[in-house]
DRENROSE-354862 format. One record per residue (C-alpha): residue number from 1; residue in three letters; y negated, z, x negated. Coordinates in nm, 3 decimals. Each point is the difference from the previous one (the first is absolute). Layout:
BEGIN
R; num; residuo; c2; c3; c1
R; NUM; ALA; Y; Z; X;
...
//
This chain:
BEGIN
R; num; residuo; c2; c3; c1
R; 1; UNK; -9.260; 1.598; -8.980;
R; 2; UNK; 0.297; -0.129; 0.141;
R; 3; UNK; 0.287; -0.164; -0.220;
R; 4; UNK; 0.034; -0.408; -0.031;
R; 5; UNK; 0.391; 0.124; 0.191;
R; 6; UNK; -0.219; 0.180; 0.307;
R; 7; UNK; -0.201; -0.272; 0.091;
R; 8; UNK; 0.212; -0.236; -0.055;
R; 9; UNK; 0.184; 0.256; 0.283;
R; 10; UNK; -0.251; 0.035; 0.183;
R; 11; UNK; -0.107; -0.359; 0.010;
R; 12; UNK; 0.338; -0.105; 0.131;
R; 13; UNK; -0.005; 0.211; 0.348;
R; 14; UNK; -0.270; -0.057; 0.023;
R; 15; UNK; 0.034; -0.365; 0.034;
R; 16; UNK; 0.321; 0.131; 0.199;
R; 17; UNK; -0.191; 0.125; 0.250;
R; 18; UNK; -0.259; -0.189; 0.023;
R; 19; UNK; 0.232; -0.300; 0.043;
R; 20; UNK; 0.190; 0.261; 0.259;
R; 21; UNK; -0.367; 0.037; 0.189;
R; 22; UNK; -0.021; -0.486; 0.027;
R; 23; UNK; 0.337; -0.015; 0.049;
R; 24; UNK; 0.138; 0.105; 0.253;
R; 25; UNK; -0.312; 0.147; 0.289;
R; 26; UNK; -0.056; 0.198; 0.214;
R; 27; UNK; 0.294; -0.030; 0.249;
R; 28; UNK; -0.132; 0.133; 0.341;
R; 29; UNK; -0.216; -0.241; -0.005;
R; 30; UNK; 0.302; -0.290; -0.053;
R; 31; UNK; 0.295; 0.217; 0.123;
R; 32; UNK; 0.094; 0.097; 0.347;
R; 33; UNK; -0.050; 0.340; 0.021;
R; 34; UNK; 0.361; 0.149; -0.150;
R; 35; UNK; 0.081; 0.276; 0.243;
R; 36; UNK; 0.011; -0.275; 0.208;
R; 37; UNK; 0.394; -0.185; 0.006;
R; 38; UNK; -0.075; -0.183; 0.362;
R; 39; UNK; -0.029; -0.304; -0.160;
R; 40; UNK; 0.323; 0.049; -0.215;
R; 41; UNK; 0.221; 0.016; 0.308;
R; 42; UNK; 0.165; -0.272; 0.165;
R; 43; UNK; -0.018; 0.050; 0.387;
R; 44; UNK; 0.124; -0.289; 0.271;
R; 45; UNK; -0.312; -0.132; 0.121;
R; 46; UNK; -0.083; 0.033; 0.379;
R; 47; UNK; -0.256; -0.119; 0.250;
R; 48; UNK; -0.031; 0.369; 0.218;
R; 49; UNK; -0.302; 0.179; -0.118;
R; 50; UNK; 0.058; 0.349; -0.222;
R; 51; UNK; -0.177; 0.149; 0.245;
R; 52; UNK; -0.162; -0.043; 0.311;
R; 53; UNK; -0.215; 0.199; 0.256;
R; 54; UNK; 0.029; 0.065; 0.368;
R; 55; UNK; -0.087; -0.228; 0.167;
R; 56; UNK; 0.160; -0.292; -0.204;
R; 57; UNK; 0.326; 0.222; -0.032;
R; 58; UNK; -0.018; -0.055; 0.384;
R; 59; UNK; -0.039; -0.338; -0.027;
R; 60; UNK; 0.310; -0.081; -0.289;
R; 61; UNK; 0.177; 0.223; 0.234;
R; 62; UNK; -0.055; -0.191; 0.276;
R; 63; UNK; 0.083; -0.353; -0.189;
R; 64; UNK; 0.267; 0.084; -0.124;
R; 65; UNK; 0.143; 0.138; 0.344;
R; 66; UNK; -0.089; -0.360; 0.092;
R; 67; UNK; 0.106; -0.281; -0.259;
R; 68; UNK; 0.340; 0.196; -0.058;
R; 69; UNK; 0.171; -0.003; 0.331;
R; 70; UNK; 0.110; 0.363; -0.003;
R; 71; UNK; 0.013; 0.062; 0.449;
R; 72; UNK; 0.191; -0.400; -0.012;
R; 73; UNK; 0.242; 0.103; -0.231;
R; 74; UNK; 0.225; 0.237; 0.298;
R; 75; UNK; -0.058; -0.284; 0.236;
R; 76; UNK; 0.175; -0.222; -0.184;
R; 77; UNK; 0.286; 0.210; -0.092;
R; 78; UNK; 0.073; 0.071; 0.343;
R; 79; UNK; 0.062; -0.334; 0.057;
R; 80; UNK; 0.271; -0.065; -0.339;
R; 81; UNK; 0.384; -0.018; 0.076;
R; 82; UNK; 0.126; 0.342; -0.183;
R; 83; UNK; 0.360; 0.136; 0.063;
R; 84; UNK; -0.191; 0.326; -0.038;
R; 85; UNK; -0.293; 0.205; 0.142;
R; 86; UNK; -0.144; 0.314; -0.172;
R; 87; UNK; -0.206; 0.227; 0.333;
R; 88; UNK; -0.237; 0.264; -0.169;
R; 89; UNK; -0.049; 0.230; 0.287;
R; 90; UNK; -0.395; 0.084; -0.016;
R; 91; UNK; -0.065; 0.371; 0.000;
R; 92; UNK; -0.348; -0.029; 0.173;
R; 93; UNK; -0.309; 0.166; -0.114;
R; 94; UNK; -0.242; 0.202; 0.182;
R; 95; UNK; -0.242; -0.176; 0.137;
R; 96; UNK; -0.317; 0.260; -0.058;
R; 97; UNK; -0.194; -0.151; -0.293;
R; 98; UNK; -0.055; -0.202; -0.342;
R; 99; UNK; 0.285; -0.112; -0.225;
R; 100; UNK; 0.126; 0.204; -0.273;
R; 101; UNK; 0.196; 0.061; -0.313;
R; 102; UNK; 0.289; 0.092; 0.217;
R; 103; UNK; -0.088; -0.299; 0.240;
R; 104; UNK; 0.021; -0.213; -0.362;
R; 105; UNK; 0.361; 0.156; -0.144;
R; 106; UNK; 0.134; 0.017; 0.325;
R; 107; UNK; -0.042; -0.424; 0.124;
R; 108; UNK; -0.004; -0.078; -0.418;
R; 109; UNK; 0.322; 0.107; -0.034;
R; 110; UNK; 0.122; -0.093; 0.350;
R; 111; UNK; -0.147; -0.407; -0.105;
R; 112; UNK; 0.191; 0.035; -0.327;
R; 113; UNK; 0.339; 0.080; 0.117;
R; 114; UNK; -0.008; -0.219; 0.300;
R; 115; UNK; -0.148; -0.302; -0.345;
R; 116; UNK; 0.333; 0.109; -0.195;
R; 117; UNK; 0.262; -0.141; 0.315;
R; 118; UNK; -0.250; -0.288; 0.053;
R; 119; UNK; 0.067; -0.072; -0.326;
R; 120; UNK; 0.363; 0.044; 0.090;
R; 121; UNK; 0.056; -0.255; 0.285;
R; 122; UNK; -0.029; 0.207; 0.252;
R; 123; UNK; -0.249; -0.075; 0.304;
R; 124; UNK; -0.238; 0.316; 0.037;
R; 125; UNK; -0.083; 0.141; 0.290;
R; 126; UNK; -0.228; 0.289; -0.059;
R; 127; UNK; -0.266; 0.100; 0.379;
R; 128; UNK; -0.329; 0.272; -0.086;
R; 129; UNK; -0.040; 0.164; 0.196;
R; 130; UNK; -0.280; 0.320; 0.118;
R; 131; UNK; 0.082; 0.360; 0.192;
R; 132; UNK; -0.320; -0.053; 0.189;
R; 133; UNK; 0.073; 0.395; 0.210;
R; 134; UNK; 0.010; 0.290; -0.130;
R; 135; UNK; -0.250; 0.346; -0.101;
R; 136; UNK; -0.232; -0.137; -0.279;
R; 137; UNK; -0.067; -0.290; 0.180;
R; 138; UNK; -0.104; 0.176; 0.329;
R; 139; UNK; -0.184; 0.261; -0.242;
R; 140; UNK; -0.181; -0.330; -0.147;
R; 141; UNK; -0.063; -0.148; 0.247;
R; 142; UNK; -0.165; 0.271; 0.200;
R; 143; UNK; -0.146; 0.179; -0.311;
R; 144; UNK; -0.369; -0.025; 0.158;
R; 145; UNK; 0.099; 0.083; 0.345;
R; 146; UNK; 0.109; 0.291; 0.162;
R; 147; UNK; 0.396; 0.046; 0.115;
R; 148; UNK; -0.114; 0.205; 0.308;
R; 149; UNK; -0.249; -0.248; 0.129;
R; 150; UNK; 0.237; -0.305; -0.014;
R; 151; UNK; 0.253; -0.043; 0.249;
R; 152; UNK; 0.398; -0.109; -0.150;
R; 153; UNK; -0.098; -0.324; 0.077;
R; 154; UNK; -0.368; -0.109; -0.177;
R; 155; UNK; 0.248; 0.255; -0.258;
R; 156; UNK; 0.279; -0.313; -0.067;
R; 157; UNK; -0.282; -0.331; 0.024;
R; 158; UNK; -0.211; 0.189; -0.286;
R; 159; UNK; 0.301; 0.018; -0.192;
R; 160; UNK; 0.087; -0.362; 0.137;
R; 161; UNK; -0.292; -0.122; -0.142;
R; 162; UNK; -0.011; 0.202; -0.282;
R; 163; UNK; 0.340; -0.103; -0.163;
R; 164; UNK; -0.099; -0.402; 0.137;
R; 165; UNK; -0.316; -0.003; -0.244;
R; 166; UNK; 0.258; 0.213; -0.282;
R; 167; UNK; 0.311; -0.313; 0.013;
R; 168; UNK; -0.320; -0.246; 0.026;
R; 169; UNK; -0.075; 0.129; -0.381;
R; 170; UNK; 0.294; 0.133; -0.170;
R; 171; UNK; 0.143; -0.359; 0.088;
R; 172; UNK; -0.260; -0.158; -0.189;
R; 173; UNK; 0.035; 0.248; -0.304;
R; 174; UNK; 0.403; -0.036; 0.047;
R; 175; UNK; -0.060; -0.402; -0.059;
R; 176; UNK; -0.184; 0.044; -0.239;
R; 177; UNK; 0.185; 0.178; -0.250;
R; 178; UNK; 0.293; -0.323; 0.057;
R; 179; UNK; 0.212; 0.140; 0.232;
R; 180; UNK; 0.286; -0.268; 0.135;
R; 181; UNK; -0.049; 0.091; 0.323;
R; 182; UNK; -0.097; -0.212; 0.368;
R; 183; UNK; -0.334; 0.129; 0.015;
R; 184; UNK; -0.078; -0.280; 0.232;
R; 185; UNK; 0.301; -0.059; 0.295;
R; 186; UNK; -0.017; 0.231; 0.293;
R; 187; UNK; 0.320; 0.070; -0.021;
R; 188; UNK; -0.023; 0.058; -0.461;
R; 189; UNK; -0.109; 0.367; 0.061;
R; 190; UNK; 0.042; 0.302; 0.304;
R; 191; UNK; -0.183; 0.289; 0.076;
R; 192; UNK; 0.123; 0.275; 0.237;
R; 193; UNK; -0.300; -0.039; 0.219;
R; 194; UNK; 0.164; -0.336; 0.128;
R; 195; UNK; 0.165; 0.008; 0.311;
R; 196; UNK; 0.277; -0.197; -0.115;
R; 197; UNK; 0.060; 0.243; -0.248;
R; 198; UNK; -0.072; 0.262; 0.294;
R; 199; UNK; 0.258; -0.188; 0.226;
R; 200; UNK; 0.281; 0.019; -0.293;
R; 201; UNK; -0.013; 0.272; -0.080;
R; 202; UNK; 0.031; 0.226; 0.300;
R; 203; UNK; 0.286; -0.274; 0.081;
R; 204; UNK; 0.116; 0.102; -0.340;
R; 205; UNK; 0.002; 0.361; 0.118;
R; 206; UNK; 0.199; -0.051; 0.280;
R; 207; UNK; 0.253; -0.108; -0.121;
R; 208; UNK; 0.030; 0.337; -0.203;
R; 209; UNK; -0.064; 0.162; 0.353;
R; 210; UNK; 0.323; -0.210; 0.138;
R; 211; UNK; 0.244; 0.092; -0.257;
R; 212; UNK; -0.123; 0.422; 0.040;
R; 213; UNK; -0.217; 0.033; -0.358;
R; 214; UNK; -0.344; 0.097; 0.152;
R; 215; UNK; 0.042; 0.341; 0.091;
R; 216; UNK; -0.272; 0.336; 0.128;
R; 217; UNK; -0.015; 0.302; -0.207;
R; 218; UNK; -0.275; 0.204; -0.104;
R; 219; UNK; -0.117; 0.030; -0.423;
R; 220; UNK; -0.243; 0.169; -0.149;
R; 221; UNK; -0.309; -0.202; -0.070;
R; 222; UNK; -0.333; 0.007; -0.188;
R; 223; UNK; -0.345; -0.002; 0.173;
R; 224; UNK; -0.354; -0.033; -0.010;
R; 225; UNK; -0.225; 0.209; 0.248;
R; 226; UNK; -0.276; -0.309; -0.122;
R; 227; UNK; 0.209; -0.269; 0.027;
R; 228; UNK; 0.134; 0.118; 0.298;
R; 229; UNK; 0.389; -0.187; -0.133;
R; 230; UNK; 0.301; 0.077; -0.190;
R; 231; UNK; -0.002; -0.078; -0.336;
R; 232; UNK; 0.250; -0.192; -0.221;
R; 233; UNK; 0.003; 0.262; -0.309;
R; 234; UNK; -0.104; -0.196; -0.268;
R; 235; UNK; -0.326; 0.010; 0.229;
R; 236; UNK; -0.035; 0.360; -0.054;
R; 237; UNK; -0.319; 0.119; -0.158;
R; 238; UNK; -0.080; 0.305; -0.163;
R; 239; UNK; -0.324; 0.173; -0.087;
R; 240; UNK; 0.008; 0.237; -0.296;
R; 241; UNK; -0.296; 0.160; 0.078;
R; 242; UNK; 0.152; 0.133; 0.360;
R; 243; UNK; 0.014; 0.314; 0.054;
R; 244; UNK; 0.281; 0.107; 0.287;
R; 245; UNK; -0.034; 0.274; 0.290;
R; 246; UNK; 0.367; 0.071; 0.133;
R; 247; UNK; 0.130; 0.289; -0.053;
R; 248; UNK; 0.334; 0.028; -0.112;
R; 249; UNK; 0.148; 0.300; 0.142;
R; 250; UNK; 0.391; 0.183; -0.032;
R; 251; UNK; 0.143; 0.125; 0.268;
R; 252; UNK; 0.310; 0.215; -0.042;
R; 253; UNK; 0.376; -0.110; 0.146;
R; 254; UNK; 0.164; 0.334; 0.184;
R; 255; UNK; 0.339; 0.024; 0.037;
R; 256; UNK; 0.081; -0.325; -0.187;
R; 257; UNK; 0.332; -0.072; -0.126;
R; 258; UNK; 0.027; -0.009; -0.397;
R; 259; UNK; 0.167; -0.357; -0.029;
R; 260; UNK; -0.342; -0.110; 0.267;
R; 261; UNK; -0.199; -0.302; -0.259;
R; 262; UNK; 0.125; 0.154; -0.316;
R; 263; UNK; 0.005; 0.376; 0.051;
R; 264; UNK; -0.413; 0.003; 0.103;
R; 265; UNK; -0.154; 0.238; 0.232;
R; 266; UNK; -0.337; -0.193; -0.001;
R; 267; UNK; -0.183; -0.326; 0.111;
R; 268; UNK; -0.298; -0.161; 0.023;
//
């Protein structure tokens, strides 16, 4: 049997439990998910969507470039009166492929520098350009051809056509990054295959020759039998699986002076 005191205690607990269930209904039905805190954070509002499809992103980028006046900023600042002028010489990229992260770092860092000097009240002189000569472009342009069947003029023609297409593609990407430059006028950019550029380079070379700074000498260089051209050290590619068939032979030197080559009496 349960005493009167125990019965009173149980009745009180039951009433509290019942009232608790009736006074505090199921939270999952009336409140937000307790694991999500986004509704408790006060963030600035923006008209830009949080996520974009690829097609919409392309359109948004085009609208930003068109409406923000990036293309007119360089010409505008060139027309203002400024006592100091900041000149940045653009080391040109090769016109041989799609811009990658290295291009982005190069161009954006330069853009930061020239914009900072613009804010300091200086007039900016920045002429971007492209290196349109060299082995990388030649190999890309003739990748589907047999080099031995092409004359030098045919190779140059194909390389020029390839470089011209690549420049147009790279220029479009650089503009989409908001790089401050004159991308529209003929003299806003330079290309190393333009006649005016080549003529200027020959004139500068002749000035160096007149001053006696040009000479001819012998120097060992790397050579590519397949490309039939000299290679820069940065253009070398090593095949780790290649097994050389070259033979190393040691020749003993007779009657060599003791101080000859540090006492060495063998040659390879």
